[in-house]
N, CA, C and O atoms as CSV, one atom per row, in Angstrom:
chain,resi,resn,atom,element,x,y,z
A,1,MET,N,N,-2.238,19.324,30.733
A,1,MET,CA,C,-1.797,19.613,32.075
A,1,MET,C,C,-0.585,18.739,32.367
A,1,MET,O,O,-0.568,17.560,32.015
A,2,CYS,N,N,0.415,19.304,33.000
A,2,CYS,CA,C,1.629,18.568,33.338
A,2,CYS,C,C,1.662,18.282,34.833
A,2,CYS,O,O,1.242,19.112,35.639
A,3,GLN,N,N,2.157,17.120,35.196
A,3,GLN,CA,C,2.334,16.783,36.601
A,3,GLN,C,C,3.743,16.230,36.756
A,3,GLN,O,O,4.167,15.357,35.999
A,4,PHE,N,N,4.458,16.743,37.737
A,4,PHE,CA,C,5.840,16.346,37.964
A,4,PHE,C,C,5.974,15.709,39.341
A,4,PHE,O,O,5.144,15.931,40.222
A,5,ASN,N,N,7.024,14.917,39.517
A,5,ASN,CA,C,7.242,14.231,40.792
A,5,ASN,C,C,7.545,15.209,41.924
A,5,ASN,O,O,7.079,15.024,43.048
A,6,SER,N,N,8.323,16.245,41.631
A,6,SER,CA,C,8.686,17.227,42.653
A,6,SER,C,C,9.241,18.476,41.971
A,6,SER,O,O,9.434,18.503,40.756
A,7,ARG,N,N,9.492,19.503,42.771
A,7,ARG,CA,C,10.093,20.724,42.244
A,7,ARG,C,C,11.570,20.531,41.905
A,7,ARG,O,O,12.181,21.384,41.262
A,8,GLU,N,N,12.124,19.435,42.330
A,8,GLU,CA,C,13.530,19.120,42.034
A,8,GLU,C,C,13.678,18.323,40.742
A,8,GLU,O,O,14.797,18.106,40.278
A,9,ASP,N,N,12.582,17.890,40.166
A,9,ASP,CA,C,12.574,17.124,38.925
A,9,ASP,C,C,13.199,17.955,37.807
A,9,ASP,O,O,12.847,19.120,37.628
A,10,LYS,N,N,14.134,17.355,37.050
A,10,LYS,CA,C,14.824,18.058,35.962
A,10,LYS,C,C,13.828,18.593,34.929
A,10,LYS,O,O,13.970,19.717,34.447
A,11,THR,N,N,12.830,17.792,34.598
A,11,THR,CA,C,11.838,18.204,33.613
A,11,THR,C,C,11.007,19.378,34.132
A,11,THR,O,O,10.670,20.288,33.375
A,12,TYR,N,N,10.678,19.353,35.430
A,12,TYR,CA,C,9.935,20.460,36.036
A,12,TYR,C,C,10.736,21.755,35.942
A,12,TYR,O,O,10.196,22.799,35.575
A,13,LYS,N,N,12.015,21.686,36.271
A,13,LYS,CA,C,12.865,22.880,36.227
A,13,LYS,C,C,12.971,23.421,34.800
A,13,LYS,O,O,12.915,24.632,34.587
A,14,THR,N,N,13.121,22.539,33.841
A,14,THR,CA,C,13.188,22.952,32.442
A,14,THR,C,C,11.878,23.598,32.017
A,14,THR,O,O,11.880,24.621,31.332
A,15,PHE,N,N,10.768,23.008,32.418
A,15,PHE,CA,C,9.444,23.526,32.091
A,15,PHE,C,C,9.256,24.934,32.651
A,15,PHE,O,O,8.832,25.838,31.932
A,16,VAL,N,N,9.567,25.120,33.916
A,16,VAL,CA,C,9.396,26.424,34.565
A,16,VAL,C,C,10.289,27.473,33.900
A,16,VAL,O,O,9.848,28.595,33.652
A,17,THR,N,N,11.526,27.119,33.616
A,17,THR,CA,C,12.450,28.048,32.954
A,17,THR,C,C,11.910,28.473,31.599
A,17,THR,O,O,11.948,29.655,31.258
A,18,ASN,N,N,11.407,27.520,30.827
A,18,ASN,CA,C,10.886,27.837,29.492
A,18,ASN,C,C,9.615,28.671,29.548
A,18,ASN,O,O,9.430,29.567,28.725
A,19,VAL,N,N,8.740,28.392,30.501
A,19,VAL,CA,C,7.526,29.198,30.650
A,19,VAL,C,C,7.896,30.636,31.002
A,19,VAL,O,O,7.308,31.576,30.467
A,20,LYS,N,N,8.856,30.811,31.889
A,20,LYS,CA,C,9.297,32.157,32.257
A,20,LYS,C,C,9.890,32.888,31.047
A,20,LYS,O,O,9.636,34.077,30.850
A,21,LEU,N,N,10.674,32.179,30.247
A,21,LEU,CA,C,11.245,32.780,29.040
A,21,LEU,C,C,10.145,33.255,28.096
A,21,LEU,O,O,10.209,34.364,27.564
A,22,ILE,N,N,9.150,32.420,27.894
A,22,ILE,CA,C,8.046,32.761,27.001
A,22,ILE,C,C,7.275,33.962,27.530
A,22,ILE,O,O,6.916,34.856,26.764
A,23,LEU,N,N,7.019,33.986,28.833
A,23,LEU,CA,C,6.285,35.100,29.444
A,23,LEU,C,C,7.012,36.430,29.293
A,23,LEU,O,O,6.382,37.484,29.219
A,24,HIS,N,N,8.338,36.375,29.246
A,24,HIS,CA,C,9.140,37.594,29.126
A,24,HIS,C,C,9.557,37.873,27.687
A,24,HIS,O,O,10.464,38.670,27.446
A,25,GLY,N,N,8.896,37.217,26.726
A,25,GLY,CA,C,9.129,37.501,25.315
A,25,GLY,C,C,10.290,36.757,24.700
A,25,GLY,O,O,10.662,37.045,23.562
A,26,GLY,N,N,10.873,35.814,25.406
A,26,GLY,CA,C,11.990,35.042,24.866
A,26,GLY,C,C,11.506,33.773,24.209
A,26,GLY,O,O,10.311,33.480,24.182
A,27,ALA,N,N,12.436,33.038,23.691
A,27,ALA,CA,C,12.119,31.746,23.075
A,27,ALA,C,C,13.018,30.691,23.698
A,27,ALA,O,O,14.235,30.869,23.744
A,28,PRO,N,N,12.445,29.601,24.176
A,28,PRO,CA,C,13.261,28.554,24.791
A,28,PRO,C,C,14.119,27.831,23.767
A,28,PRO,O,O,13.741,27.702,22.603
A,29,GLU,N,N,15.270,27.364,24.209
A,29,GLU,CA,C,16.124,26.545,23.348
A,29,GLU,C,C,15.635,25.113,23.459
A,29,GLU,O,O,15.548,24.568,24.559
A,30,ILE,N,N,15.320,24.510,22.343
A,30,ILE,CA,C,14.752,23.170,22.347
A,30,ILE,C,C,15.801,22.187,21.839
A,30,ILE,O,O,16.371,22.362,20.761
A,31,GLN,N,N,16.042,21.155,22.632
A,31,GLN,CA,C,16.928,20.088,22.215
A,31,GLN,C,C,16.171,18.777,22.299
A,31,GLN,O,O,15.375,18.565,23.213
A,32,ASN,N,N,16.415,17.930,21.371
A,32,ASN,CA,C,15.730,16.653,21.323
A,32,ASN,C,C,16.478,15.648,22.191
A,32,ASN,O,O,17.507,15.113,21.779
A,33,GLU,N,N,15.962,15.392,23.392
A,33,GLU,CA,C,16.594,14.427,24.281
A,33,GLU,C,C,16.083,13.016,24.049
A,33,GLU,O,O,16.662,12.055,24.556
A,34,HIS,N,N,15.014,12.884,23.293
A,34,HIS,CA,C,14.384,11.586,23.112
A,34,HIS,C,C,14.416,11.172,21.651
A,34,HIS,O,O,13.385,10.837,21.066
A,35,PHE,N,N,15.587,11.197,21.076
A,35,PHE,CA,C,15.761,10.857,19.672
A,35,PHE,C,C,15.943,9.349,19.569
A,35,PHE,O,O,16.971,8.811,19.979
A,36,VAL,N,N,14.948,8.677,19.025
A,36,VAL,CA,C,15.015,7.224,18.901
A,36,VAL,C,C,14.680,6.849,17.461
A,36,VAL,O,O,13.600,7.159,16.958
A,37,VAL,N,N,15.604,6.192,16.823
A,37,VAL,CA,C,15.371,5.655,15.486
A,37,VAL,C,C,15.673,4.173,15.583
A,37,VAL,O,O,16.701,3.775,16.131
A,38,SER,N,N,14.786,3.368,15.057
A,38,SER,CA,C,14.889,1.922,15.243
A,38,SER,C,C,16.095,1.281,14.553
A,38,SER,O,O,16.488,0.169,14.905
A,39,GLN,N,N,16.671,1.959,13.594
A,39,GLN,CA,C,17.811,1.394,12.878
A,39,GLN,C,C,18.967,2.397,12.885
A,39,GLN,O,O,18.748,3.602,13.012
A,40,SER,N,N,20.166,1.908,12.752
A,40,SER,CA,C,21.334,2.774,12.640
A,40,SER,C,C,21.508,3.186,11.189
A,40,SER,O,O,21.171,2.446,10.265
A,41,GLU,N,N,22.045,4.387,11.012
A,41,GLU,CA,C,22.319,4.796,9.643
A,41,GLU,C,C,23.517,4.013,9.120
A,41,GLU,O,O,24.400,3.623,9.884
A,42,ASN,N,N,23.536,3.793,7.843
A,42,ASN,CA,C,24.619,3.062,7.206
A,42,ASN,C,C,25.835,3.980,7.106
A,42,ASN,O,O,25.752,5.026,6.463
A,43,PRO,N,N,26.962,3.618,7.723
A,43,PRO,CA,C,28.141,4.484,7.660
A,43,PRO,C,C,28.696,4.634,6.242
A,43,PRO,O,O,29.473,5.552,5.977
A,44,ASN,N,N,28.307,3.751,5.340
A,44,ASN,CA,C,28.775,3.806,3.959
A,44,ASN,C,C,27.792,4.506,3.029
A,44,ASN,O,O,27.997,4.532,1.815
A,45,PHE,N,N,26.722,5.074,3.592
A,45,PHE,CA,C,25.718,5.745,2.771
A,45,PHE,C,C,26.330,6.973,2.092
A,45,PHE,O,O,26.980,7.796,2.736
A,46,THR,N,N,26.111,7.077,0.794
A,46,THR,CA,C,26.589,8.247,0.050
A,46,THR,C,C,25.505,8.658,-0.937
A,46,THR,O,O,24.632,7.872,-1.306
A,47,GLY,N,N,25.590,9.884,-1.339
A,47,GLY,CA,C,24.686,10.346,-2.383
A,47,GLY,C,C,23.320,10.753,-1.884
A,47,GLY,O,O,23.107,10.985,-0.694
A,48,ARG,N,N,22.416,10.832,-2.814
A,48,ARG,CA,C,21.045,11.240,-2.575
A,48,ARG,C,C,20.946,12.623,-1.931
A,48,ARG,O,O,19.968,12.931,-1.250
A,49,SER,N,N,21.960,13.442,-2.151
A,49,SER,CA,C,21.956,14.787,-1.557
A,49,SER,C,C,20.817,15.627,-2.122
A,49,SER,O,O,20.310,16.517,-1.438
A,50,ASP,N,N,20.406,15.358,-3.363
A,50,ASP,CA,C,19.282,16.102,-3.937
A,50,ASP,C,C,17.990,15.827,-3.179
A,50,ASP,O,O,17.220,16.749,-2.910
A,51,ILE,N,N,17.750,14.580,-2.839
A,51,ILE,CA,C,16.543,14.215,-2.096
A,51,ILE,C,C,16.628,14.756,-0.666
A,51,ILE,O,O,15.647,15.281,-0.139
A,52,ARG,N,N,17.800,14.627,-0.042
A,52,ARG,CA,C,17.960,15.131,1.322
A,52,ARG,C,C,17.820,16.646,1.367
A,52,ARG,O,O,17.332,17.189,2.359
A,53,HIS,N,N,18.237,17.335,0.317
A,53,HIS,CA,C,18.069,18.789,0.249
A,53,HIS,C,C,16.575,19.142,0.128
A,53,HIS,O,O,16.106,20.080,0.774
A,54,LEU,N,N,15.847,18.405,-0.683
A,54,LEU,CA,C,14.404,18.627,-0.791
A,54,LEU,C,C,13.702,18.384,0.543
A,54,LEU,O,O,12.806,19.138,0.923
A,55,LEU,N,N,14.103,17.345,1.244
A,55,LEU,CA,C,13.552,17.089,2.571
A,55,LEU,C,C,13.815,18.269,3.506
A,55,LEU,O,O,12.920,18.713,4.226
A,56,TYR,N,N,15.049,18.772,3.489
A,56,TYR,CA,C,15.412,19.910,4.330
A,56,TYR,C,C,14.567,21.139,3.984
A,56,TYR,O,O,14.026,21.801,4.870
A,57,GLU,N,N,14.462,21.432,2.696
A,57,GLU,CA,C,13.680,22.595,2.257
A,57,GLU,C,C,12.212,22.463,2.669
A,57,GLU,O,O,11.578,23.450,3.044
A,58,SER,N,N,11.677,21.245,2.599
A,58,SER,CA,C,10.262,21.033,2.884
A,58,SER,C,C,9.948,20.950,4.375
A,58,SER,O,O,8.880,21.384,4.808
A,59,LEU,N,N,10.860,20.400,5.157
A,59,LEU,CA,C,10.533,20.102,6.545
A,59,LEU,C,C,11.221,20.985,7.590
A,59,LEU,O,O,10.697,21.149,8.692
A,60,ILE,N,N,12.374,21.550,7.268
A,60,ILE,CA,C,13.139,22.254,8.298
A,60,ILE,C,C,13.364,23.731,7.998
A,60,ILE,O,O,13.144,24.574,8.867
A,61,LYS,N,N,13.799,24.058,6.782
A,61,LYS,CA,C,14.149,25.439,6.452
A,61,LYS,C,C,12.963,26.375,6.688
A,61,LYS,O,O,11.838,26.069,6.295
A,62,ASP,N,N,13.214,27.486,7.315
A,62,ASP,CA,C,12.209,28.515,7.608
A,62,ASP,C,C,11.033,27.970,8.408
A,62,ASP,O,O,9.921,28.490,8.314
A,63,ARG,N,N,11.270,26.939,9.183
A,63,ARG,CA,C,10.197,26.330,9.971
A,63,ARG,C,C,9.607,27.312,10.971
A,63,ARG,O,O,8.403,27.293,11.225
A,64,HIS,N,N,10.448,28.172,11.541
A,64,HIS,CA,C,9.982,29.131,12.534
A,64,HIS,C,C,9.025,30.159,11.940
A,64,HIS,O,O,8.304,30.824,12.684
A,65,MET,N,N,9.001,30.303,10.615
A,65,MET,CA,C,8.139,31.287,9.971
A,65,MET,C,C,6.780,30.708,9.586
A,65,MET,O,O,5.875,31.451,9.205
A,66,ARG,N,N,6.632,29.404,9.682
A,66,ARG,CA,C,5.381,28.760,9.288
A,66,ARG,C,C,4.413,28.690,10.461
A,66,ARG,O,O,4.807,28.740,11.626
A,67,LYS,N,N,3.162,28.575,10.123
A,67,LYS,CA,C,2.174,28.356,11.178
A,67,LYS,C,C,2.389,26.968,11.764
A,67,LYS,O,O,3.019,26.107,11.150
A,68,GLN,N,N,1.864,26.772,12.939
A,68,GLN,CA,C,2.034,25.498,13.628
A,68,GLN,C,C,1.171,24.420,12.977
A,68,GLN,O,O,-0.014,24.290,13.283
A,69,SER,N,N,1.763,23.672,12.103
A,69,SER,CA,C,1.062,22.563,11.475
A,69,SER,C,C,2.066,21.450,11.211
A,69,SER,O,O,3.277,21.671,11.227
A,70,GLN,N,N,1.560,20.285,10.974
A,70,GLN,CA,C,2.432,19.152,10.718
A,70,GLN,C,C,2.802,19.123,9.243
A,70,GLN,O,O,1.930,19.141,8.373
A,71,ASP,N,N,4.100,19.078,8.968
A,71,ASP,CA,C,4.571,18.992,7.590
A,71,ASP,C,C,4.726,17.526,7.199
A,71,ASP,O,O,5.012,16.668,8.034
A,72,ARG,N,N,4.532,17.264,5.918
A,72,ARG,CA,C,4.675,15.902,5.412
A,72,ARG,C,C,5.500,15.918,4.131
A,72,ARG,O,O,5.513,16.902,3.392
A,73,PHE,N,N,6.177,14.823,3.889
A,73,PHE,CA,C,6.960,14.662,2.673
A,73,PHE,C,C,6.815,13.203,2.277
A,73,PHE,O,O,7.079,12.313,3.085
A,74,VAL,N,N,6.404,12.949,1.057
A,74,VAL,CA,C,6.213,11.578,0.592
A,74,VAL,C,C,7.446,11.158,-0.190
A,74,VAL,O,O,7.837,11.801,-1.164
A,75,LEU,N,N,8.040,10.075,0.254
A,75,LEU,CA,C,9.207,9.508,-0.415
A,75,LEU,C,C,8.804,8.112,-0.869
A,75,LEU,O,O,8.497,7.251,-0.045
A,76,TYR,N,N,8.804,7.893,-2.166
A,76,TYR,CA,C,8.339,6.607,-2.672
A,76,TYR,C,C,9.319,6.048,-3.686
A,76,TYR,O,O,10.113,6.780,-4.278
A,77,GLY,N,N,9.252,4.762,-3.871
A,77,GLY,CA,C,10.114,4.098,-4.839
A,77,GLY,C,C,10.004,2.591,-4.678
A,77,GLY,O,O,9.340,2.102,-3.764
A,78,LEU,N,N,10.650,1.869,-5.560
A,78,LEU,CA,C,10.648,0.416,-5.504
A,78,LEU,C,C,11.397,-0.064,-4.272
A,78,LEU,O,O,12.248,0.641,-3.730
A,79,GLY,N,N,11.069,-1.267,-3.842
A,79,GLY,CA,C,11.787,-1.874,-2.730
A,79,GLY,C,C,13.278,-1.957,-3.028
A,79,GLY,O,O,13.680,-2.335,-4.128
A,80,GLY,N,N,14.089,-1.602,-2.047
A,80,GLY,CA,C,15.537,-1.668,-2.226
A,80,GLY,C,C,16.143,-0.462,-2.902
A,80,GLY,O,O,17.335,-0.463,-3.212
A,81,SER,N,N,15.340,0.583,-3.143
A,81,SER,CA,C,15.882,1.760,-3.846
A,81,SER,C,C,16.550,2.760,-2.899
A,81,SER,O,O,17.134,3.744,-3.352
A,82,GLY,N,N,16.469,2.513,-1.581
A,82,GLY,CA,C,17.196,3.363,-0.639
A,82,GLY,C,C,16.349,4.343,0.144
A,82,GLY,O,O,16.892,5.260,0.761
A,83,LYS,N,N,15.038,4.181,0.140
A,83,LYS,CA,C,14.152,5.115,0.857
A,83,LYS,C,C,14.476,5.153,2.350
A,83,LYS,O,O,14.601,6.229,2.934
A,84,THR,N,N,14.610,3.992,2.955
A,84,THR,CA,C,14.888,3.921,4.388
A,84,THR,C,C,16.235,4.537,4.706
A,84,THR,O,O,16.363,5.260,5.694
A,85,GLN,N,N,17.241,4.269,3.892
A,85,GLN,CA,C,18.573,4.818,4.155
A,85,GLN,C,C,18.594,6.345,4.026
A,85,GLN,O,O,19.272,7.026,4.796
A,86,VAL,N,N,17.853,6.878,3.056
A,86,VAL,CA,C,17.749,8.338,2.916
A,86,VAL,C,C,17.132,8.926,4.175
A,86,VAL,O,O,17.621,9.922,4.708
A,87,CYS,N,N,16.061,8.310,4.648
A,87,CYS,CA,C,15.374,8.820,5.840
A,87,CYS,C,C,16.241,8.697,7.085
A,87,CYS,O,O,16.264,9.611,7.909
A,88,LEU,N,N,16.949,7.594,7.235
A,88,LEU,CA,C,17.840,7.437,8.381
A,88,LEU,C,C,18.945,8.488,8.375
A,88,LEU,O,O,19.249,9.085,9.408
A,89,LYS,N,N,19.540,8.710,7.211
A,89,LYS,CA,C,20.599,9.712,7.088
A,89,LYS,C,C,20.059,11.103,7.426
A,89,LYS,O,O,20.698,11.864,8.153
A,90,PHE,N,N,18.892,11.424,6.899
A,90,PHE,CA,C,18.276,12.725,7.153
A,90,PHE,C,C,17.966,12.891,8.639
A,90,PHE,O,O,18.253,13.938,9.219
A,91,ALA,N,N,17.384,11.867,9.255
A,91,ALA,CA,C,17.039,11.930,10.676
A,91,ALA,C,C,18.274,12.144,11.536
A,91,ALA,O,O,18.246,12.943,12.472
A,92,HIS,N,N,19.351,11.443,11.231
A,92,HIS,CA,C,20.583,11.607,12.013
A,92,HIS,C,C,21.234,12.963,11.763
A,92,HIS,O,O,21.776,13.564,12.691
A,93,ASP,N,N,21.191,13.448,10.542
A,93,ASP,CA,C,21.806,14.745,10.228
A,93,ASP,C,C,21.069,15.895,10.902
A,93,ASP,O,O,21.685,16.908,11.233
A,94,HIS,N,N,19.773,15.760,11.109
A,94,HIS,CA,C,18.955,16.878,11.602
A,94,HIS,C,C,18.275,16.548,12.930
A,94,HIS,O,O,17.197,17.070,13.214
A,95,ARG,N,N,18.877,15.705,13.731
A,95,ARG,CA,C,18.263,15.235,14.961
A,95,ARG,C,C,17.976,16.333,15.969
A,95,ARG,O,O,17.090,16.156,16.804
A,96,ASN,N,N,18.668,17.440,15.935
A,96,ASN,CA,C,18.468,18.510,16.920
A,96,ASN,C,C,17.721,19.709,16.356
A,96,ASN,O,O,17.752,20.788,16.948
A,97,LYS,N,N,17.060,19.543,15.241
A,97,LYS,CA,C,16.358,20.686,14.643
A,97,LYS,C,C,14.874,20.525,14.775
A,97,LYS,O,O,14.118,21.388,14.330
């Protein structure tokens, strides 16, 4: 159940608009307004496009065709091998998807 401060609340207006769209067979446009990552991506990060492509294929591509479930991807390696940087780059590249 949702509770809003007033009918003038931005979130309330967005909620009502999206519910109306759904009721009339449309799909709301979803944007991530609350994108928070604890670290900044490294501006000098390069490479690992193969891993980032696998992440995209597993977590984002054709997402609308899947049933509503949580997807997972395990990224493992030795300390200092770049796992965090790969994830930061991926998160920043796909923040609105």
